[in-house]
ROSE-4610 file (N, C-alpha, C; in Angstrom, 1 decimal, always signed):
// ROSE-4610
residu = [M/M/M/I/I/I/D/D/D/P/P/P/S/S/S/S/S/S/A/A/A/K/K/K/T/T/T/R/R/R/Q/Q/Q/R/R/R/G/G/G/F/F/F/S/S/S/L/L/L/A/A/A/E/E/E/V/V/V/L/L/L/I/I/I/A/A/A/V/V/V/A/A/A/L/L/L/L/L/L/A/A/A/V/V/V/I/I/I/L/L/L/L/L/L/A/A/A/L/L/L/F/F/F/G/G/G/L/L/L/I/I/I/S/S/S/A/A/A/G/G/G/V/V/V/R/R/R/R/R/R/A/A/A/Y/Y/Y/S/S/S/G/G/G/R/R/R/K/K/K/M/M/M/T/T/T/E/E/E/A/A/A/S/S/S/V/V/V/L/L/L/A/A/A/Q/Q/Q/H/H/H/V/V/V/L/L/L/E/E/E/R/R/R/T/T/T/N/N/N/V/V/V/Y/Y/Y/S/S/S/P/P/P/Q/Q/Q/S/S/S/I/I/I/L/L/L/G/G/G/G/G/G/A/A/A/A/A/A/G/G/G/A/A/A/S/S/S/A/A/A/I/I/I/E/E/E/R/R/R/E/E/E/W/W/W/I/I/I/K/K/K/S/S/S/G/G/G/P/P/P/A/A/A/D/D/D/G/G/G/D/D/D/T/T/T/T/T/T/P/P/P/A/A/A/A/A/A/T/T/T/G/G/G/G/G/G/T/T/T/T/T/T/S/S/S/E/E/E/E/E/E/I/I/I/E/E/E/R/R/R/D/D/D/E/E/E/V/V/V/R/R/R/K/K/K/L/L/L/L/L/L/V/V/V/T/T/T/S/S/S/D/D/D/I/I/I/P/P/P/A/A/A/N/N/N/S/S/S/S/S/S/Y/Y/Y/P/P/P/A/A/A/K/K/K/L/L/L/K/K/K/V/V/V/T/T/T/A/A/A/T/T/T/A/A/A/V/V/V/P/P/P/S/S/S/G/G/G/T/T/T/F/F/F/S/S/S/T/T/T/S/S/S/S/S/S/M/M/M/V/V/V/R/R/R/V/V/V/V/V/V/V/V/V/D/D/D/L/L/L/S/S/S/W/W/W/Y/Y/Y/E/E/E/W/W/W/G/G/G/R/R/R/R/R/R/K/K/K/R/R/R/Q/Q/Q/V/V/V/R/R/R/L/L/L/Q/Q/Q/A/A/A/L/L/L/N/N/N/L/L/L/R/R/R/V/V/V/A/A/A/P/P/P]
num = [1/1/1/2/2/2/3/3/3/4/4/4/5/5/5/6/6/6/7/7/7/8/8/8/9/9/9/10/10/10/11/11/11/12/12/12/13/13/13/14/14/14/15/15/15/16/16/16/17/17/17/18/18/18/19/19/19/20/20/20/21/21/21/22/22/22/23/23/23/24/24/24/25/25/25/26/26/26/27/27/27/28/28/28/29/29/29/30/30/30/31/31/31/32/32/32/33/33/33/34/34/34/35/35/35/36/36/36/37/37/37/38/38/38/39/39/39/40/40/40/41/41/41/42/42/42/43/43/43/44/44/44/45/45/45/46/46/46/47/47/47/48/48/48/49/49/49/50/50/50/51/51/51/52/52/52/53/53/53/54/54/54/55/55/55/56/56/56/57/57/57/58/58/58/59/59/59/60/60/60/61/61/61/62/62/62/63/63/63/64/64/64/65/65/65/66/66/66/67/67/67/68/68/68/69/69/69/70/70/70/71/71/71/72/72/72/73/73/73/74/74/74/75/75/75/76/76/76/77/77/77/78/78/78/79/79/79/80/80/80/81/81/81/82/82/82/83/83/83/84/84/84/85/85/85/86/86/86/87/87/87/88/88/88/89/89/89/90/90/90/91/91/91/92/92/92/93/93/93/94/94/94/95/95/95/96/96/96/97/97/97/98/98/98/99/99/99/100/100/100/101/101/101/102/102/102/103/103/103/104/104/104/105/105/105/106/106/106/107/107/107/108/108/108/109/109/109/110/110/110/111/111/111/112/112/112/113/113/113/114/114/114/115/115/115/116/116/116/117/117/117/118/118/118/119/119/119/120/120/120/121/121/121/122/122/122/123/123/123/124/124/124/125/125/125/126/126/126/127/127/127/128/128/128/129/129/129/130/130/130/131/131/131/132/132/132/133/133/133/134/134/134/135/135/135/136/136/136/137/137/137/138/138/138/139/139/139/140/140/140/141/141/141/142/142/142/143/143/143/144/144/144/145/145/145/146/146/146/147/147/147/148/148/148/149/149/149/150/150/150/151/151/151/152/152/152/153/153/153/154/154/154/155/155/155/156/156/156/157/157/157/158/158/158/159/159/159/160/160/160/161/161/161/162/162/162/163/163/163/164/164/164/165/165/165/166/166/166/167/167/167/168/168/168/169/169/169/170/170/170/171/171/171/172/172/172/173/173/173/174/174/174/175/175/175/176/176/176/177/177/177/178/178/178/179/179/179/180/180/180]
x = [-74.1/-73.5/-72.1/-71.2/-69.8/-69.6/-68.8/-68.5/-67.5/-67.8/-66.9/-65.5/-65.5/-64.2/-63.2/-63.7/-62.8/-62.3/-63.1/-62.6/-61.4/-61.4/-60.3/-59.0/-59.1/-57.9/-57.3/-58.1/-57.6/-56.9/-57.2/-56.6/-55.4/-54.8/-53.6/-52.5/-51.6/-50.5/-49.2/-48.1/-46.8/-46.4/-45.7/-45.2/-43.9/-43.6/-42.4/-41.1/-41.0/-39.8/-39.7/-40.8/-40.8/-40.4/-41.0/-40.6/-39.2/-38.6/-37.2/-36.3/-36.6/-35.8/-35.9/-37.1/-37.2/-36.4/-36.5/-35.7/-34.2/-33.8/-32.3/-31.9/-32.6/-32.3/-32.2/-33.2/-33.2/-32.0/-31.6/-30.4/-29.1/-29.0/-27.8/-27.8/-28.9/-28.9/-28.6/-29.1/-28.8/-27.4/-26.8/-25.4/-24.5/-24.8/-24.1/-24.2/-25.4/-25.6/-24.8/-24.8/-24.1/-22.6/-22.1/-20.7/-20.3/-21.2/-20.9/-20.9/-21.8/-21.9/-20.7/-20.3/-19.1/-17.8/-17.7/-16.6/-16.6/-17.7/-17.8/-17.5/-17.9/-17.6/-16.1/-15.5/-14.0/-13.2/-13.7/-13.0/-13.2/-14.3/-14.6/-13.7/-13.6/-12.8/-11.3/-10.9/-9.5/-9.2/-10.1/-9.9/-9.8/-10.7/-10.7/-9.4/-8.9/-7.6/-6.4/-6.5/-5.4/-5.4/-6.6/-6.7/-6.2/-6.5/-6.1/-4.6/-4.0/-2.6/-1.8/-2.4/-1.8/-1.8/-2.9/-3.0/-2.0/-1.9/-0.9/+0.5/+0.9/+2.2/+2.5/+1.5/+1.6/+1.9/+1.2/+1.4/+2.8/+3.3/+4.7/+5.7/+5.4/+6.3/+6.3/+5.2/+5.1/+5.8/+5.7/+6.5/+8.0/+8.5/+9.9/+10.3/+9.3/+9.6/+9.7/+9.0/+9.0/+10.3/+10.7/+11.9/+12.9/+14.2/+15.2/+15.0/+14.9/+14.6/+15.6/+16.9/+17.8/+17.6/+17.1/+16.8/+15.5/+14.5/+13.3/+13.6/+14.4/+14.7/+15.8/+16.4/+17.3/+18.7/+19.1/+20.5/+21.4/+22.6/+23.6/+23.8/+24.2/+24.4/+25.5/+26.4/+27.5/+27.2/+25.9/+25.5/+25.1/+25.1/+24.7/+23.3/+22.8/+21.5/+21.0/+19.7/+19.1/+17.8/+17.5/+16.2/+15.6/+14.3/+13.5/+12.3/+11.9/+10.7/+9.8/+8.5/+7.5/+6.7/+6.4/+5.6/+4.4/+3.2/+1.9/+1.5/+1.3/+0.9/-0.5/-1.2/-2.5/-3.2/-4.4/-5.1/-4.8/-4.2/-3.9/-2.5/-2.4/-1.1/+0.1/-0.1/+1.1/+1.5/+0.7/+1.0/+1.9/+2.4/+3.3/+4.7/+5.7/+7.1/+7.8/+8.7/+9.2/+8.1/+8.2/+7.3/+7.5/+6.5/+6.6/+7.7/+8.5/+9.6/+9.2/+8.2/+7.7/+8.7/+9.6/+10.7/+10.1/+11.0/+10.6/+11.2/+12.2/+12.8/+11.8/+11.9/+11.0/+11.2/+12.4/+12.6/+11.9/+12.1/+11.4/+9.9/+9.4/+8.0/+7.5/+8.2/+7.9/+7.9/+8.9/+9.0/+7.8/+7.4/+6.2/+4.9/+4.9/+3.7/+3.6/+4.7/+4.7/+4.2/+4.7/+4.2/+2.7/+2.3/+0.9/+0.0/+0.5/-0.2/-0.5/+0.5/+0.4/-0.6/-0.4/-1.2/-2.7/-3.0/-4.4/-5.0/-4.2/-4.8/-5.7/-6.5/-7.4/-6.8/-5.4/-4.7/-4.8/-5.3/-5.4/-4.0/-4.0/-2.7/-3.0/-2.3/-2.3/-0.9/-0.8/+0.6/+1.1/+0.2/+0.7/+1.0/+0.2/+0.4/+0.4/+1.6/+1.7/+1.8/+1.4/+1.6/+2.9/+3.6/+5.0/+5.1/+5.6/+5.9/+7.4/+8.0/+9.4/+9.7/+10.6/+11.0/+12.5/+12.9/+14.4/+14.8/+15.8/+16.4/+17.8/+18.1/+19.4/+19.9/+21.2/+21.8/+22.0/+21.7/+21.9/+22.6/+23.6/+24.4/+25.1/+25.7/+26.2/+27.2/+27.1/+27.9/+27.2/+27.3/+26.6/+25.5/+24.6/+23.5/+24.0/+25.1/+25.6/+26.3/+26.7/+27.4/+26.5/+25.4/+24.6/+23.6/+23.2/+22.2/+20.8/+20.6/+19.3/+19.2/+18.0/+17.8/+16.6/+16.8/+15.8/+15.1/+13.8/+13.0/+12.0/+12.0/+11.1/+10.3/+9.0/+8.0/+7.4/+7.6/+7.0/+6.0/+4.8/+3.8/+3.2/+3.3/+2.8/+2.0/+1.0/+0.0/-0.6/-1.4/-2.1/-3.6/-4.2/-5.7/-6.2/-7.2/-7.9/-6.8/-5.7/-4.8/-3.9/-4.0/-3.2/-2.7/-3.3/-2.9/-2.1/-0.8/+0.0/-0.2/-0.4/-0.6/+0.5/+0.9/+2.0/+1.7/+2.1/+2.1/+3.5/+4.1/+5.4/+5.4/+5.8/+5.9/+7.4/+7.8/+9.2/+9.2/+10.2/+10.4/+11.8/+12.2/+13.6/+13.4/+14.1/+14.0/+15.2/+15.1/+16.2/+16.6/+17.8/+18.3/+19.0/+19.4/+20.2/+19.4/+19.3/+18.5/+19.3/+18.5/+19.2/+19.7]
y = [-3.8/-2.7/-3.1/-2.0/-2.3/-2.3/-3.3/-3.4/-2.3/-1.5/-0.4/-0.9/-2.0/-2.5/-2.9/-3.4/-3.8/-2.5/-1.4/-0.2/+0.4/+0.3/+0.8/+0.1/-1.2/-2.0/-1.7/-1.3/-1.0/+0.4/+1.3/+2.7/+2.8/+1.7/+1.7/+2.4/+3.3/+4.0/+3.2/+3.9/+3.3/+3.2/+2.2/+2.0/+2.9/+3.2/+4.1/+3.5/+2.2/+1.5/+1.7/+1.6/+1.9/+3.3/+4.2/+5.7/+5.9/+5.4/+5.6/+5.0/+3.8/+3.2/+4.0/+4.5/+5.4/+6.7/+7.3/+8.5/+8.2/+7.1/+6.8/+6.5/+5.8/+5.6/+6.9/+7.8/+9.1/+9.9/+9.9/+10.6/+10.1/+8.8/+8.2/+8.6/+8.5/+8.9/+10.4/+11.3/+12.7/+13.0/+12.3/+12.5/+12.1/+11.0/+10.6/+11.6/+12.1/+13.1/+14.4/+14.9/+16.1/+15.9/+14.7/+14.3/+14.4/+13.9/+13.9/+15.4/+16.1/+17.5/+18.3/+18.2/+18.9/+18.4/+17.2/+16.7/+17.3/+17.4/+18.0/+19.5/+20.2/+21.6/+21.8/+20.9/+21.0/+20.8/+19.8/+19.4/+20.6/+21.1/+22.3/+23.5/+23.7/+24.8/+24.6/+23.3/+23.0/+23.1/+22.6/+22.8/+24.2/+25.0/+26.5/+27.1/+26.8/+27.4/+26.9/+25.6/+25.1/+25.8/+26.0/+26.7/+28.1/+28.8/+30.2/+30.2/+29.3/+29.2/+28.9/+28.0/+27.7/+28.9/+29.7/+30.9/+31.9/+32.1/+33.1/+32.7/+31.4/+30.9/+31.1/+30.8/+31.0/+32.5/+33.4/+34.8/+35.2/+34.7/+35.1/+34.5/+33.3/+32.6/+33.4/+33.8/+34.6/+36.0/+36.6/+37.8/+37.6/+36.5/+36.3/+36.0/+35.6/+35.4/+36.7/+37.7/+39.0/+39.7/+39.8/+40.4/+39.4/+39.7/+38.8/+38.4/+37.2/+36.8/+37.4/+37.5/+38.0/+39.5/+40.3/+41.7/+41.8/+41.0/+41.0/+40.6/+39.6/+39.0/+39.8/+40.8/+41.7/+41.1/+40.3/+39.7/+40.4/+40.1/+40.6/+39.7/+40.2/+39.4/+38.4/+38.6/+37.7/+36.6/+36.6/+35.5/+34.3/+33.1/+31.9/+31.4/+31.9/+31.6/+32.7/+33.0/+34.0/+33.5/+33.8/+33.4/+34.6/+34.7/+35.8/+35.2/+35.6/+35.1/+36.2/+36.0/+36.9/+36.1/+36.7/+36.0/+36.8/+36.2/+36.8/+36.2/+37.1/+36.6/+37.1/+37.7/+38.2/+38.8/+39.2/+39.7/+41.2/+41.9/+43.3/+43.5/+44.6/+44.9/+44.9/+45.4/+45.5/+44.1/+43.1/+41.8/+41.0/+41.6/+40.9/+41.4/+40.6/+41.0/+40.4/+41.0/+42.4/+43.4/+44.6/+45.7/+46.1/+46.8/+47.3/+48.4/+48.4/+49.3/+50.7/+50.7/+52.0/+52.5/+51.7/+52.1/+52.5/+53.2/+53.7/+52.9/+52.0/+51.2/+50.1/+49.6/+48.5/+47.3/+47.0/+45.8/+46.0/+47.2/+47.4/+47.4/+47.9/+47.9/+46.5/+45.6/+44.2/+43.5/+43.7/+43.1/+43.4/+44.7/+45.2/+44.5/+44.3/+43.7/+42.2/+41.5/+40.1/+40.1/+41.0/+41.1/+41.4/+42.3/+42.6/+41.5/+40.6/+39.4/+38.5/+38.4/+37.6/+38.3/+39.6/+40.3/+40.2/+40.4/+40.5/+39.1/+38.1/+36.7/+36.3/+35.3/+34.8/+33.6/+33.5/+32.4/+32.6/+31.6/+31.9/+32.0/+33.0/+33.2/+33.9/+33.6/+34.3/+34.2/+34.8/+34.9/+33.5/+32.6/+31.2/+30.4/+30.6/+29.8/+30.7/+31.3/+32.2/+31.5/+32.3/+31.8/+32.3/+31.5/+31.8/+31.7/+32.7/+32.7/+32.8/+31.8/+31.8/+31.6/+32.5/+32.4/+32.2/+31.2/+30.9/+30.8/+31.5/+31.5/+31.0/+30.0/+29.4/+29.4/+29.8/+29.8/+28.3/+28.0/+26.7/+26.8/+26.1/+25.2/+26.0/+25.3/+26.1/+27.2/+28.3/+29.4/+30.7/+31.8/+33.0/+33.3/+34.3/+34.7/+35.3/+36.0/+36.7/+35.7/+34.5/+33.6/+32.4/+32.1/+31.0/+31.3/+30.2/+30.4/+30.2/+29.6/+29.4/+29.7/+30.0/+30.3/+29.4/+28.6/+27.8/+28.6/+28.8/+29.5/+28.6/+28.6/+27.7/+28.7/+28.5/+29.3/+28.3/+28.5/+27.7/+28.6/+28.1/+28.8/+27.8/+28.1/+27.1/+27.9/+27.2/+27.8/+26.6/+27.0/+26.0/+26.1/+25.0/+25.0/+24.5/+25.2/+24.8/+24.9/+25.6/+25.8/+24.5/+23.5/+22.3/+21.5/+21.7/+20.9/+21.8/+21.4/+22.2/+21.9/+22.9/+22.7/+23.5/+23.0/+23.6/+23.5/+24.5/+24.5/+24.9/+24.1/+24.4/+24.3/+25.4/+25.5/+25.8/+25.2/+25.4/+25.7/+26.5/+26.8/+27.0/+26.7/+27.0/+28.2/+29.3/+30.4/+30.4/+30.4/+30.5/+31.9/+32.2/+33.6/+33.9/+32.9/+33.1/+32.5/+33.2/+32.7/+31.5/+30.4/+29.2/+29.4]
z = [+23.4/+24.2/+24.6/+24.7/+25.0/+26.5/+26.9/+28.3/+28.7/+29.7/+30.1/+30.6/+31.2/+31.8/+30.7/+29.5/+28.4/+27.7/+27.7/+27.0/+27.8/+29.1/+29.9/+29.6/+29.5/+29.2/+27.9/+26.9/+25.6/+25.5/+26.4/+26.4/+27.2/+27.5/+28.4/+27.6/+28.2/+27.6/+27.7/+27.5/+27.6/+29.1/+29.4/+30.7/+30.9/+32.1/+32.4/+31.9/+31.9/+31.4/+29.8/+29.1/+27.7/+27.3/+28.1/+27.8/+28.1/+29.2/+29.5/+28.4/+27.9/+26.9/+25.6/+25.3/+24.1/+24.2/+25.4/+25.6/+25.5/+26.1/+26.1/+24.6/+23.8/+22.4/+21.7/+21.9/+21.2/+21.6/+22.9/+23.4/+22.7/+22.6/+22.0/+20.5/+19.8/+18.4/+18.2/+19.1/+19.0/+19.3/+20.3/+20.6/+19.4/+18.8/+17.6/+16.5/+16.2/+15.2/+15.5/+16.8/+17.1/+17.0/+17.3/+17.1/+15.7/+14.8/+13.3/+12.8/+13.3/+12.9/+13.3/+14.6/+15.1/+14.3/+14.0/+13.3/+11.9/+11.3/+9.9/+10.0/+11.0/+11.1/+11.3/+12.1/+12.3/+11.0/+10.3/+9.0/+8.0/+8.0/+7.0/+7.4/+8.7/+9.2/+8.9/+9.1/+8.8/+7.4/+6.5/+5.1/+4.6/+5.2/+4.8/+5.2/+6.4/+6.9/+6.1/+5.7/+4.8/+3.4/+2.9/+1.6/+1.7/+2.8/+3.0/+3.1/+3.9/+4.1/+2.7/+2.0/+0.7/-0.3/-0.3/-1.1/-0.6/+0.7/+1.2/+0.9/+1.0/+0.7/-0.8/-1.7/-3.1/-3.5/-2.8/-3.1/-2.7/-1.6/-1.2/-2.2/-2.6/-3.6/-4.9/-5.3/-6.6/-6.4/-5.3/-5.1/-5.2/-4.7/-4.8/-6.3/-7.1/-8.5/-9.3/-8.8/-9.5/-9.2/-7.9/-7.5/-7.2/-7.0/-6.6/-5.2/-4.8/-3.4/-2.4/-2.8/-1.8/-1.5/-2.5/-2.2/-1.3/-1.6/-0.8/+0.6/+0.8/+2.1/+2.8/+2.2/+2.8/+2.9/+1.9/+1.9/+0.8/+1.0/+0.0/-1.1/-2.3/-3.5/-3.2/-2.3/-2.0/-1.1/-0.6/+0.4/-0.4/+0.3/-0.3/+0.1/+1.3/+1.8/+2.7/+2.6/+3.4/+3.9/+5.1/+5.8/+6.5/+6.3/+7.0/+7.5/+8.8/+9.4/+9.9/+9.7/+10.3/+11.2/+12.4/+13.4/+13.7/+13.6/+13.9/+15.2/+16.3/+17.6/+18.0/+17.1/+17.4/+16.1/+16.3/+15.1/+14.7/+15.6/+15.2/+14.5/+13.8/+13.1/+14.0/+15.2/+16.1/+16.7/+16.4/+16.9/+16.0/+15.0/+14.0/+14.1/+14.2/+14.2/+13.0/+12.4/+12.7/+12.2/+12.8/+12.5/+11.1/+10.5/+9.2/+9.1/+8.1/+8.0/+7.5/+6.6/+6.0/+5.1/+4.6/+3.7/+2.3/+1.5/+0.2/-0.9/-0.7/-1.8/-2.1/-3.3/-3.8/-2.9/-2.4/-1.6/-0.2/+0.4/+1.7/+1.5/+0.4/+0.2/+0.0/-0.7/-0.9/+0.4/+1.3/+2.6/+3.4/+3.4/+4.1/+3.5/+2.2/+1.6/+2.0/+2.1/+2.6/+4.0/+4.8/+6.2/+6.3/+5.4/+5.4/+5.0/+4.1/+3.7/+4.9/+5.8/+7.0/+8.0/+8.1/+9.1/+8.7/+7.5/+7.0/+6.8/+6.9/+6.7/+7.8/+7.6/+8.6/+9.3/+9.3/+9.9/+11.4/+12.2/+13.7/+14.3/+15.3/+16.0/+17.3/+18.3/+19.6/+20.2/+21.4/+22.0/+22.4/+22.7/+23.1/+21.9/+20.8/+19.6/+18.4/+18.1/+17.0/+15.6/+14.6/+13.2/+12.7/+12.0/+11.5/+10.0/+9.4/+7.9/+7.8/+7.2/+7.0/+5.5/+5.0/+3.6/+3.6/+2.9/+2.8/+1.3/+1.0/-0.4/-0.3/-1.2/-1.2/-2.7/-2.9/-4.2/-4.6/-5.9/-6.4/-7.8/-8.1/-7.2/-6.2/-5.2/-4.0/-4.5/-3.9/-4.3/-3.7/-4.4/-4.0/-4.9/-4.5/-5.4/-6.7/-6.6/-7.8/-8.8/-8.3/-9.2/-9.6/-8.9/-9.2/-10.3/-11.0/-12.1/-11.6/-10.4/-9.9/-8.4/-7.9/-6.5/-6.1/-5.0/-4.4/-3.4/-3.5/-2.5/-1.8/-0.5/+0.3/+1.2/+1.1/+1.9/+2.9/+4.2/+5.2/+6.0/+6.2/+7.0/+8.0/+9.3/+10.3/+11.3/+11.8/+12.7/+13.5/+14.5/+15.4/+15.2/+15.0/+15.0/+16.4/+16.8/+18.1/+19.2/+19.1/+20.1/+20.5/+19.6/+20.0/+18.8/+17.6/+16.5/+15.5/+15.4/+14.5/+13.0/+12.2/+10.8/+10.1/+8.9/+8.1/+6.6/+5.9/+4.4/+4.0/+3.1/+2.6/+1.0/+0.4/-1.0/-1.4/-2.5/-2.9/-4.4/-4.8/-6.3/-6.6/-7.8/-8.3/-9.2/-9.0/-9.8/-10.7/-12.0/-12.9/-13.1/-12.9/-12.9/-14.2/-14.9/-16.2/-17.3/-18.4/-19.5/-20.1/-20.4/-20.9/-22.3]
C-alpha cells in the first residue's frame, strides 16, 4: 500500500520564485522579439519609400529627356541654369506649391504633370516636414542653353521619415542636345 504522506510530497508545484523567474525570462524574450519585429517593419517601410522616391525621380528625369529641360522648368534659351522646386506639405492636391497652372502649352502641361507625380506619390509630407522635389538644369559647357551641346539635369527629392529622419534621392543625367 502507498503511504499517503509520500504522495503529497511528490505533487508539489513550482515555487513562487521559480514562476517569477520564468515570467521575467519570457518577458525579456518577448520584448526582444517585438523590438526585432518593429525594426524590421521600419526598415521595410523605409525601403518602400526609398523605392517610391527613386521611381518618382526617375520619371521626372525621363520627362526632362523628352522635352528640353529649360522649357519644362520655365527658363529662357539664353539662360545658363534654371531651378524649379515643388513642395508637398500634405496629402491633398492643395497642399502642394506651386499650384497647378492648368496651362495649354506642352511645357505648362509637363510642369503640371511633374507636380502631379509629387502630389499623387506616397511620399510622407506634412506642414512641419514637407517633401521637396527640386529639378535643376545647367548648360554644359558653361554658356547658355541655346549655345551648349549638353544639359546637366539634377533631380533632388527629399522628405522626412517618422517626422525626424531626413531622406533624399538624387539623380543626375547629361542630355546631349547636338547630334555627335
